[in-house]
N, C-alpha and C positions, 0 to 999 in steps of 0.2 A: 504494500500500500504506500503510495506516495504521500509526502507531507500535505500536499494540497487537497487530498481526499480523506485524510485521517480525521477521526472525530475530534481530536484535540485541536487541530488546525481550524476546523469549522467553528469550534467554540471560541477560539481566540478572535475570530472575525465577528461572530455573532454577539459576543458579550464585551467587545472592546477592551481587551486586557491592558492597553496603555494606561487606563485609569485605575489600575490595580493599587489598592491602598488598604486592603484588609489585613488583619493579623493572621499570620501563618498557622496559628494553633487554634483556630476556631473549630469547635466540635459541636455535637448535639447537646452538650452540657451548657454551652454559653451562647447558642444561636438558635432562635426559634425555627428558622427555615431548615436548618440541619436536623433539628429535633423531628420535624415532620418527615424529612427525608429518611431519617433513621427508622421511624415507624413504618414507612412504606417499604423500605428495603428489607427490613426484617420480615414483614408480611410476605414479600416476594420469596425470600429465602425459605420460609416455612411452607410455602406452597409448592416448592420444588421437591419432587419425589426421587429424582435421580440426578446426580452431578458427577458423571464419570471422570471428568477432568479436574475435579476439585476447584472449579472456577470460583465458587463463593466461600472457599475455605477461610479467607481472611475477613469475611463480612461479620466481624465481631467488634463490639465496643463502639464508643460514641464518635470515633474519628471516621465518619463516613467518606470523607474525601480521599482516604487511603484505600478504600475498598477497590478491589480489582474491577475494572470496567466502569467505574464511576468517575465522572469528570466534574470538577467544581470550578466556579468562576464568580466574579463579583456580580451580585444581583443588579439587574439593570436599573431598578428604582432605588436601590440602596447600595451604592458601590463599595461601601465600607463593610458590607456583610457578604460572606460567602454563601453560595447556594449550589445545589446540584443542578447543573445545566446539561449534562449528558449522561446517558446510560447506554453502554455498548456491550452487549452480551453475544455478539456475533460468533457463530461456530463453537459455542460452548457445549453443545450437545445436552442441554438441560431438558429435563422432562418435568412437566407440571402444568399448573394453570396460572392465570394472571389475576391477582386479587384486586378487589375494588380499592384497596388502600393505595394503589399506584397513583390515584388521583391526587395524593398529597405531594407528589413531585411536580408541583404546579409551575415551576420555573424551567422545566425541561425545554431545551431547544432541539435536542437530538435524542431519538429513542430507537435503538437498533437491537432487534432480537433475531436477526437472520440466522437460519440454519440451526434451529433447536427442535424440540418436540413438544412445544406448548400446545395444550388442547383447550377446548372450550371456546368462549367468546372473548372479544376485546371488551374489557369492562367499560361501562358507560361513564365511569368517573374520569376517563381521559379527556372529557370535555373541559377539564380544568387546565389543560395544557395550552394556555393561550399564547405562549411564546414558541410553541413547537414548530420547527422548520422542516425536519425530516422524520418520517415515520416509516420504519422498515421492519415488518414482522413476517417477511417472506420465508418460505421453506420451513413451515411448521405444520401443525395439524389443527389449526384453528378452524372453527366451523360456525354454523349458524348463518343467518342472513347477512347481506352486505352491511358492514358496520357504519351505518349512516351517520353516527355521531362524529366520525372523522371529518364530515363536511362542515362541522361547526367550529373547527379550529382555524382561527382567522389568519394565522401566519404560516400555515402549512403549504409548502411548495413541492415536497417530494413525498409521494404516496406509493408505497410498495407493499402489496398484500398478496403477491403471486405465490403459487405453489402452496396453497392451503386447501381447505375443504368447504369454503363458503358456497352458499347455494342461493337460489332465487334470483330476483331481478336486481339490476343495478340502477339506482335512481338517476334520472337524466340530469339532475342538479350537479352531478360530478363534473359535467362539461361546462358548467357555469362558474366553477371555482377557478381561482387564479393559480392552478398547479403548473409547475414546470415539467414534471415527469409523473406519469401515471402507469403503474404496472399492476394490472388485475388479472393477468394471465394465469392459466393452469389452476382454475378453480372449477366450480360446477354452476356457474351463473347461466341463466337463460333470460335473454332480453333482446329487444329489437334496438338496433342502432337508431337513436333518436335524431330528429332534425336539428336539435340544438348542439350536436357534436361540433359544429363549426364555431361555436362560441368559445371552445377551449383555447387557451393560450399555451398549451403544453408543447414542449419541443420533442418529447418522447411520449408516444402513446402505444401501449402494448396490451391488446385485448385477446391475445391468442389462446387457443385451447379452452374455449368456452363454447356454449351453444347459443350463438346469435341467430336472430331471425331477420328476414327482410333483406334489403339491398344496401349498398354503400350510399348514404345520403349525399346528394350533390352539394349540400351545404358544407361538406368537409373542406371545400376549396377555400373557405373563409379562414382556414388555418395557414394559409400560404406564407405568411410573414414569420411564423414561429416554428412550424412543424419540421423537425429534422428526421425523425424515425417513426414510421407507421408499420406496425406488425399486427396482422390479422390472420395469421396462419391457423389452419385447422379450427376455424371459428363457425363452421356450418353456414357460411354466407352463400346465399343463392342470389346471384346478381350478375349484371353486366358491369364493365368498368366504364364509368361515365367519362366521356371525352374531356370534361373539364378537369379531370384529375391532373392533367399536365400543368395546371396552374400552381401546383404544390412544388414550386421550383427551388425550395430550400431543402427538399428531401435528400438524405444520403442513404437511407435504408427504406425499401418498400417491399414488404413481404405479404402476399395474399395467397400463399401456397396452401394446398390441401383444403380447398373449398369447392363450391359448385359454381364457379365463375364461367359464364357463357359468353358467346360473341367473339369479337376480335380484340386485338391489342391496340389501343388507341395510339395513333401516331403522335398525339400531343405529349406522350411521355418523353419524347425527344426534347421537350423544353426543360426537363429536370437536369440541368447542367451539372449539379453537384452530386448526382446519384452515383453511389459506389456499389450498392448491392440491390439487385432486382431479382426477386424470386416469385414466379407465378406458376410453379410446378404443380402437378396433380390437380388440374382443373379440366374444363371442357372448352378451352379456347381453340380457335381455328383460324384459317386464313394464313397470311404471310406475316413474318416479323418485319415491322417497318425498319428500313435501313437506318433511319435517323436515330433510332434507339441504340443501335450498335455503334454509332459514331459519338455517343456521349463521352466527353473527355475524361471523366473520372470513373467510369464504370469498370469495376474490377471483377465482379462476380455476377453472371447472368444465368439464371437457372430457369428453363422453361420446359423441362422434361415432363412426360406423362400428360401431354395435351394432344391436339390433333392439327398442329401447324403443318402446312404443306410447302412452305417456302421459307428459306433462311438466306439472307444476303451473305456473300462471302466475307464481308467486313466483320461479321459476328465472330468468325473464327479467330480474329486477332485479339479478342478479349482474353485477359489472363486466365480466367476460370469460366468455362461455359459448359452447360449440361443441356444437350438437346435430345437426349435419348427418348425413345417411346413416343415419337411423333409420326408424321407421315411425310417426311422430307426425303425426296428421291436422292439417292447417292450418298446418304449419310448412314453410318453404322448404327445398329441397335435400335431400329425403328419398329413401329407396329406392323403386324402382318397386313398385306395388301387388302385382304377381304374385310378386316376390321376397319381400316380407313375408309373403304368404299361404303360400308354399312353406316358409318357416322356421316359421311358426305350425303347420303340419300335419306337421312332421317328428316322429319319435318323441321323446317327452319325455325330458328329462335329469333324472337322479336324483342328488341330493347326499346323501352319508352324513353322520353326525353330526360327522365331522371336517372337513367341507368338501371332501371328495374326491368326484370323479365316480364314482358307483357303478353297477353293472349294474342294470337294471330288476328290480323284484321279480318272483318267479315268478308265473305266471298261476294263478288259483285252479283247483282240480281241477274237472273237469266234474261236473255234477249226477248223482246216482245215477239209474239208469234206473227207471222206475215198476215197481211189482210186477206180475207177470203177472196178467192178467185171466182168470178162469175162468168 
């Protein structure tokens, strides 16, 4: 981990350590904030049923700032008083639940529980985390509905709840919040991508490996000034790719693989001059790969295997990593059998409406009028 991404560095920035003026021996015995933190941390320790790496072994006594994984800083509203500003238990392999007393850590700016085995729900008491900037509880066994109370945290910028067992719908309000990064992938959510997805200011949006409904809303192009990474792989999306998608010209990663995407690949993707990774594999896309896409100056990885493309410009073969297997491209190795390609070609055509959604075929024209009677 580099200094710029370490919890301590973040706390230095968030809590303005140049104003450091507290006594170095403040503890829970002479500081009310640390007393509350002591209560919260002891409640957490007692809710842990397995600690194979002895991570919390030194969580004893009133000097909570010396506890492993605990970071202290001057309180923003009382710089002469220490407070617990960060809790980083990443990769500790802890087993247990999260107690309501965690809400006593009301000065937290950073809360990292990545890669443990915590079960149950995120406690409602975390709504007291008014200063929280980063919430990472990924790769645990947390369950229940989407923890909507995280949407009440006014300063939260980084939300990471991926690789858990959350279920149900995701409130559309998540896209109205001022998040910089949203990771809700690899849960058991079932929801329709809402029209207000375009309200999001996120630079990274990862919704993969959930059960989404509907199509990719055209409003997503409203994220063109901020969105750098869009990952929707294996999300049960049944859609066409709206041509307007090319307006997302800040994208570096675009992954819609393992879905039910139909139609053709829009030439407008050639406007994504910063694109480095494009993965559209395992869909039902057909037609020809637009040459302008293969000419993108930063494209390093282009995967379009397991579709039904019939044409690929030679320029595509110059890309550093390309995977065109299992298509219908003449002269290329590892393609689909000819009869499978012909069967796909002769199936009923797919119609995409102006919003990029798969539409029913247009009605057949009325039969011609019968000729006038001949006398």
